[in-house]
C-alpha positions as CSV (number, residue, x, y, z in Angstrom):
1,M,16.0,-21.7,-67.2
2,K,12.8,-22.2,-65.4
3,P,11.3,-19.0,-64.0
4,P,10.8,-18.8,-60.2
5,S,7.4,-19.7,-59.0
6,S,5.2,-17.1,-57.4
7,P,5.0,-17.2,-53.6
8,L,1.9,-18.6,-51.9
9,V,0.1,-16.3,-49.6
10,E,-3.1,-16.5,-47.5
11,V,-5.5,-13.6,-48.2
12,A,-8.7,-12.3,-46.5
13,T,-11.4,-10.2,-48.1
14,V,-12.0,-6.8,-46.6
15,E,-15.3,-7.0,-44.8
16,Q,-17.8,-4.3,-43.9
17,K,-20.2,-4.8,-40.9
18,D,-21.4,-3.2,-37.7
19,V,-18.9,-3.7,-34.8
20,P,-19.0,-2.7,-31.1
21,V,-16.8,0.2,-30.0
22,Y,-15.1,-0.4,-26.6
23,G,-13.8,1.9,-24.0
24,E,-11.0,1.0,-21.6
25,W,-10.0,2.7,-18.4
26,I,-7.3,2.0,-15.8
27,G,-8.8,0.8,-12.5
28,T,-7.9,-0.4,-9.0
29,L,-9.7,-3.0,-7.0
30,A,-11.0,-2.2,-3.5
31,G,-13.1,-4.0,-0.9
32,Q,-16.8,-3.3,-0.8
33,V,-16.4,-2.5,2.9
34,N,-13.0,-1.9,4.5
35,A,-13.2,-1.9,8.3
36,D,-10.2,-0.8,10.2
37,V,-9.9,-2.8,13.5
38,K,-8.5,-0.5,16.2
39,A,-7.9,-0.7,19.9
40,Q,-10.5,1.0,22.0
41,V,-8.5,0.8,25.2
42,T,-4.8,1.1,26.2
43,G,-3.0,-2.1,27.2
44,Y,-0.5,-4.8,26.2
45,L,-1.4,-7.2,23.4
46,L,-1.7,-10.7,24.8
47,A,-2.8,-12.7,21.7
48,R,-3.6,-12.7,18.0
49,N,-6.4,-15.2,17.4
50,Y,-6.8,-15.3,13.6
51,K,-4.8,-16.4,10.6
52,E,-3.7,-13.5,8.5
53,G,-5.4,-13.4,5.1
54,S,-8.2,-15.7,6.2
55,F,-12.0,-15.3,6.3
56,V,-13.3,-14.1,9.6
57,H,-16.8,-13.7,10.9
58,K,-18.5,-10.6,12.5
59,G,-17.9,-10.8,16.3
60,Q,-14.9,-13.1,16.0
61,V,-12.1,-12.3,18.5
62,L,-9.1,-11.2,16.5
63,F,-6.9,-9.8,19.3
64,E,-6.8,-9.9,23.1
65,I,-5.5,-7.1,25.3
66,D,-4.4,-7.6,29.0
67,P,-7.8,-7.4,30.9
68,R,-6.5,-7.2,34.5
69,T,-6.6,-3.5,34.9
70,F,-10.1,-3.3,33.4
71,Q,-11.4,-6.2,35.5
72,A,-10.1,-4.4,38.6
73,A,-11.9,-1.2,37.5
74,L,-15.1,-3.1,37.0
75,D,-14.9,-4.8,40.4
76,Q,-14.3,-1.5,42.0
77,S,-17.3,0.1,40.2
78,K,-19.5,-2.8,41.3
79,G,-18.3,-2.3,44.9
80,Q,-19.2,1.3,44.8
81,L,-22.6,0.5,43.4
82,D,-23.2,-2.0,46.2
83,Q,-22.2,0.7,48.7
84,A,-24.6,3.2,47.1
85,Q,-27.4,0.7,47.2
86,A,-26.7,0.1,50.9
87,Q,-26.9,3.8,51.5
88,L,-30.3,3.9,49.8
89,I,-31.6,1.2,52.1
90,H,-30.3,3.1,55.1
91,A,-31.9,6.3,53.9
92,E,-35.2,4.6,53.2
93,A,-35.1,3.2,56.8
94,Q,-34.5,6.7,58.2
95,R,-37.3,8.0,56.1
96,A,-39.7,5.3,57.6
97,T,-38.6,6.3,61.2
98,S,-39.0,10.0,60.4
99,D,-42.5,9.3,58.9
100,A,-43.5,7.5,62.1
101,N,-42.2,10.2,64.4
102,Q,-43.9,12.9,62.3
103,L,-47.2,11.1,62.3
104,K,-47.1,10.8,66.1
105,S,-46.2,14.4,66.6
106,Q,-48.9,15.4,64.2
107,L,-51.5,13.5,66.2
108,D,-50.2,15.2,69.4
109,V,-50.7,18.6,67.8
110,E,-54.2,17.7,66.7
111,K,-55.0,16.4,70.2
112,Y,-53.6,19.3,72.2
113,G,-55.0,22.0,70.0
114,P,-58.7,21.8,71.1
115,L,-57.7,21.1,74.7
116,A,-55.5,24.2,74.9
117,K,-58.4,26.3,73.8
118,V,-60.4,25.3,76.9
119,D,-57.4,25.3,79.2
120,A,-57.5,21.5,79.6
121,V,-53.7,21.5,78.9
122,S,-51.1,24.1,79.3
123,T,-50.0,26.3,76.5
124,Q,-46.5,25.1,77.0
125,D,-47.5,21.5,76.3
126,F,-49.2,22.5,73.0
127,D,-46.2,24.6,72.0
128,N,-43.8,21.7,72.7
129,A,-46.0,19.4,70.6
130,S,-46.1,21.9,67.7
131,Q,-42.3,22.4,67.8
132,T,-41.7,18.6,67.9
133,N,-44.0,18.2,64.8
134,L,-42.1,20.8,62.9
135,A,-38.8,19.2,63.7
136,N,-40.1,15.8,62.6
137,K,-41.3,17.3,59.3
138,A,-37.8,18.6,58.8
139,Q,-36.4,15.1,59.5
140,V,-38.8,13.7,56.8
141,R,-37.6,16.2,54.3
142,A,-33.9,15.4,55.1
143,A,-34.7,11.7,54.7
144,E,-36.3,12.3,51.3
145,A,-33.2,14.3,50.3
146,A,-30.9,11.4,51.4
147,I,-33.0,9.0,49.4
148,A,-32.8,11.2,46.3
149,S,-29.0,11.5,46.8
150,A,-28.6,7.8,47.2
151,K,-30.6,7.1,44.0
152,A,-28.5,9.6,42.1
153,Q,-25.4,8.0,43.4
154,I,-26.7,4.6,42.3
155,K,-27.3,5.9,38.8
156,T,-23.8,7.3,38.7
157,N,-22.3,4.0,39.9
158,Q,-24.4,2.0,37.5
159,A,-23.0,4.1,34.6
160,A,-19.5,3.6,36.0
161,V,-20.1,-0.2,36.1
162,E,-21.5,-0.1,32.5
163,S,-18.5,1.9,31.3
164,A,-16.0,-0.4,33.1
165,A,-17.8,-3.4,31.6
166,I,-17.6,-1.9,28.1
167,N,-13.9,-1.2,28.6
168,L,-13.3,-4.7,29.7
169,S,-15.2,-6.0,26.7
170,F,-12.9,-3.9,24.5
171,T,-9.9,-6.0,25.6
172,R,-11.3,-8.6,23.2
173,V,-10.9,-6.9,19.9
174,V,-13.5,-8.4,17.5
175,S,-14.2,-8.2,13.7
176,P,-17.0,-5.7,13.0
177,I,-17.9,-7.5,9.7
178,D,-17.6,-10.8,7.8
179,G,-14.6,-10.6,5.5
180,I,-11.0,-11.2,4.8
181,A,-8.6,-10.1,7.6
182,G,-5.3,-8.5,6.6
183,I,-1.8,-8.6,8.1
184,A,-1.6,-7.8,11.8
185,Q,0.0,-4.4,12.3
186,A,0.8,-5.1,16.0
187,Q,2.5,-8.0,17.6
188,V,2.0,-9.8,20.9
189,G,3.6,-7.7,23.7
190,D,3.1,-4.4,22.0
191,L,1.4,-1.6,23.9
192,V,-1.6,-0.5,21.9
193,S,-4.0,2.4,22.5
194,T,-6.8,4.4,20.9
195,S,-4.2,6.6,19.2
196,S,-2.5,3.6,17.6
197,G,-3.1,2.8,14.0
198,P,-5.3,-0.1,12.9
199,L,-4.4,-3.5,14.3
200,T,-5.6,-4.9,11.0
201,T,-8.2,-4.3,8.3
202,V,-11.1,-6.6,7.4
203,S,-12.6,-6.3,3.9
204,T,-15.7,-7.7,2.3
205,L,-14.6,-8.9,-1.1
206,D,-17.7,-10.5,-2.7
207,P,-18.6,-8.4,-4.6
208,I,-15.4,-6.4,-5.0
209,R,-15.2,-2.8,-6.2
210,D,-13.2,-1.5,-9.1
211,Y,-12.5,2.3,-9.0
212,F,-11.7,3.8,-12.4
213,T,-11.5,7.3,-13.7
214,V,-12.9,8.8,-16.9
215,S,-12.5,12.3,-18.3
216,E,-15.3,14.8,-18.0
217,Q,-15.9,14.6,-21.7
218,E,-16.2,10.8,-21.6
219,Y,-18.5,11.1,-18.6
220,L,-20.8,13.5,-20.4
221,S,-20.8,11.2,-23.5
222,L,-21.7,8.1,-21.4
223,Q,-24.4,10.1,-19.6
224,R,-26.0,11.0,-22.9
225,R,-25.7,7.5,-24.3
226,F,-27.0,5.6,-21.2
227,S,-30.1,6.5,-19.4
228,N,-30.2,5.8,-15.7
229,S,-32.0,2.5,-16.3
230,D,-29.5,1.5,-19.0
231,K,-26.5,2.3,-16.7
232,D,-27.8,-0.2,-14.2
233,H,-27.3,-2.9,-16.9
234,W,-24.1,-1.5,-18.4
235,K,-22.1,-4.7,-18.5
236,L,-18.3,-4.3,-17.8
237,R,-15.4,-6.6,-18.2
238,L,-12.3,-6.7,-16.0
239,I,-8.8,-7.0,-17.6
240,L,-6.3,-8.3,-15.0
241,A,-2.6,-7.4,-14.7
242,D,-1.5,-10.5,-16.7
243,G,-3.8,-9.4,-19.6
244,T,-6.4,-12.1,-19.0
245,T,-10.1,-11.2,-18.8
246,Y,-11.8,-12.0,-15.6
247,P,-14.6,-14.5,-16.3
248,Q,-17.3,-12.8,-14.2
249,E,-19.1,-9.8,-15.7
250,G,-19.5,-6.6,-13.7
251,E,-22.0,-3.8,-13.4
252,F,-21.8,-0.1,-13.1
253,Y,-22.1,0.9,-9.4
254,F,-21.9,4.7,-9.0
255,A,-20.3,7.9,-10.0
256,D,-18.5,10.2,-7.6
257,R,-20.4,13.3,-6.5
258,Q,-18.0,15.7,-8.3
259,V,-15.4,16.2,-11.0
260,N,-11.8,16.7,-9.8
261,Q,-11.1,20.3,-10.8
262,N,-7.3,19.6,-10.8
263,T,-7.5,16.7,-13.3
264,G,-10.9,17.3,-15.0
265,A,-11.8,13.7,-14.4
266,I,-14.5,11.9,-12.3
267,Q,-14.2,8.6,-10.5
268,L,-16.6,5.8,-11.2
269,A,-17.0,2.4,-9.5
270,A,-18.0,-1.0,-10.8
271,L,-18.9,-4.2,-8.9
272,F,-17.7,-7.6,-9.8
273,P,-18.8,-10.9,-8.3
274,N,-15.8,-12.5,-6.5
275,P,-16.6,-16.0,-5.4
276,G,-13.8,-17.5,-3.4
277,N,-12.4,-14.1,-2.8
278,V,-9.8,-14.6,-5.6
279,L,-9.5,-10.9,-6.3
280,R,-8.0,-8.7,-3.6
281,P,-7.9,-5.0,-2.9
282,G,-5.1,-3.1,-4.5
283,Q,-5.0,-5.2,-7.6
284,Y,-4.7,-3.6,-11.0
285,G,-8.0,-4.0,-12.9
286,K,-8.6,-2.3,-16.2
287,I,-12.3,-1.8,-17.1
288,R,-13.4,-2.6,-20.7
289,A,-17.0,-1.9,-21.8
290,M,-18.9,-1.4,-25.0
291,I,-19.9,2.2,-25.4
292,Q,-21.5,2.1,-28.9
293,K,-21.7,0.3,-32.2
294,Q,-19.9,1.5,-35.3
295,Q,-22.0,1.1,-38.4
296,N,-20.5,-0.4,-41.6
297,A,-17.0,-0.6,-40.2
298,T,-14.3,-1.8,-42.6
299,L,-12.5,-4.9,-41.1
300,I,-9.5,-6.9,-41.8
301,P,-7.6,-9.5,-39.6
302,Q,-5.1,-7.9,-37.3
303,A,-2.3,-10.0,-38.7
304,A,-2.7,-8.3,-42.1
305,V,-1.5,-4.9,-40.7
306,N,2.2,-4.1,-40.6
307,E,3.4,-1.2,-38.4
308,Q,6.5,0.6,-39.6
309,Q,7.8,3.6,-37.6
310,G,4.3,4.7,-36.6
311,S,2.6,4.2,-39.9
312,Y,0.6,1.2,-41.0
313,L,0.9,-0.8,-44.2
314,V,-1.3,-3.5,-45.8
315,A,-0.3,-5.8,-48.7
316,V,-3.2,-5.7,-51.2
317,V,-3.6,-8.3,-53.9
318,D,-5.4,-7.1,-57.1
319,K,-7.5,-9.2,-59.5
320,D,-4.4,-10.1,-61.4
321,N,-2.8,-11.5,-58.1
322,R,-0.2,-8.6,-58.1
323,V,0.8,-7.1,-54.8
324,S,0.7,-3.4,-53.8
325,M,1.7,-1.9,-50.5
326,R,-1.0,0.5,-49.3
327,P,-0.9,2.8,-46.2
328,V,-4.0,2.7,-44.0
329,Q,-5.4,4.5,-41.1
330,V,-6.3,2.1,-38.3
331,G,-9.0,2.4,-35.7
332,Q,-9.9,0.2,-32.8
333,R,-9.3,-3.6,-32.5
334,T,-12.2,-5.9,-32.0
335,D,-11.6,-9.6,-31.3
336,A,-9.1,-10.7,-34.0
337,M,-10.0,-8.0,-36.4
338,W,-8.9,-4.4,-36.9
339,V,-11.1,-1.5,-38.0
340,I,-9.6,0.4,-40.9
341,Q,-10.6,4.0,-41.0
342,S,-9.3,4.7,-44.5
343,G,-7.1,3.2,-47.2
344,L,-9.2,0.1,-48.1
345,N,-12.5,-0.7,-49.8
346,P,-14.8,-3.6,-49.1
347,G,-14.2,-6.6,-51.3
348,E,-10.5,-6.0,-51.7
349,R,-8.1,-8.8,-50.8
350,V,-5.3,-8.3,-48.2
351,V,-2.4,-10.6,-47.4
352,V,-2.6,-12.1,-43.9
353,E,0.0,-14.9,-44.0
354,G,3.2,-14.9,-46.2
355,Q,3.9,-11.2,-46.2
356,Q,7.6,-11.6,-45.8
357,N,9.7,-10.6,-48.8
358,L,6.8,-9.3,-50.8
359,R,7.5,-6.4,-53.1
360,P,5.1,-4.0,-54.9
361,G,4.2,-5.5,-58.3
362,M,5.1,-9.0,-57.4
363,S,2.8,-11.8,-58.6
364,V,1.6,-14.2,-55.9
365,Q,-0.5,-17.4,-55.6
366,T,-3.4,-17.0,-53.2
367,K,-5.5,-19.2,-50.9
368,P,-8.1,-18.2,-48.4
369,F,-6.9,-17.2,-44.9
370,K,-7.9,-20.1,-42.6
371,G,-8.7,-17.8,-39.7
372,N,-10.9,-15.5,-41.7
373,V,-14.2,-14.6,-40.0
374,E,-17.3,-15.5,-42.0
């Protein structure tokens, strides 16, 4: 009877080289600027002038509030301003008349004074001229007061006109920034006011922020490893909810001013280019970044590692092509490789393909693993 042939397996040689060590942190995307668009006056919403989710420009009208009440208030304020200006003209005319009368009475006093001393005119005439001059001076002062009052009223009315004009302009609710406008939170016909919530929110999304949290220990380690200048060039990758890696590389932006005493963590922020505004606020965005390099790490393909109830086993082929099952302690994964902390030595061969039905002591035929990294 012919003995069964040994199974054919693909093997890879245990490598040893420097590998990058990556850190990963859960993050959430947010707009670089998030501007709440609120009503500044009270009134009924007449129109929504933008497409929800579209790009809008700074100053673009997003909503219109019924302007009639505010137009009437502006017209009334302008009328009161015109009235105050007319009162100023009248007061200035009275001042001119009072100045003329006072000048004439002053001349009379100056004329009658010397004549009264030589009895050329009666004392009564001189006294009458003096009293008339005093009365005319009082009229001048009253006219000056009326002018000042009219000017003050004009300033008050000008302020009222400006305030009414501002309130009228607020009936056209505009975007404060360039960005993506969100869903409208109020509909046509709703009564809106300054106490209402935002009508919508406009966010600048290019670049977009990713807020992520690291422990205090991680933060201190990163601070020691990266100087301020290095952190400006600390390159970050973004892992999206479907597991794909965002093609654009990000940069460290800032660290919050304090550690949260309840959680012992600190919030960091990264910036990612977002051409086309594909990424949106609220999305899941895990941050991945190289934090150091591990020297002389032991590496094998990830497919060579078998997990069994929390422990990890690797099929090792000796120089006589016999199989032994060896427990290993695994470290981080890097690309298609797995760092082995203990259990293997450089140069040993491990089974990557064909591990099924292998038993300790079994003889195998080997060929190089096609996906092995040079």
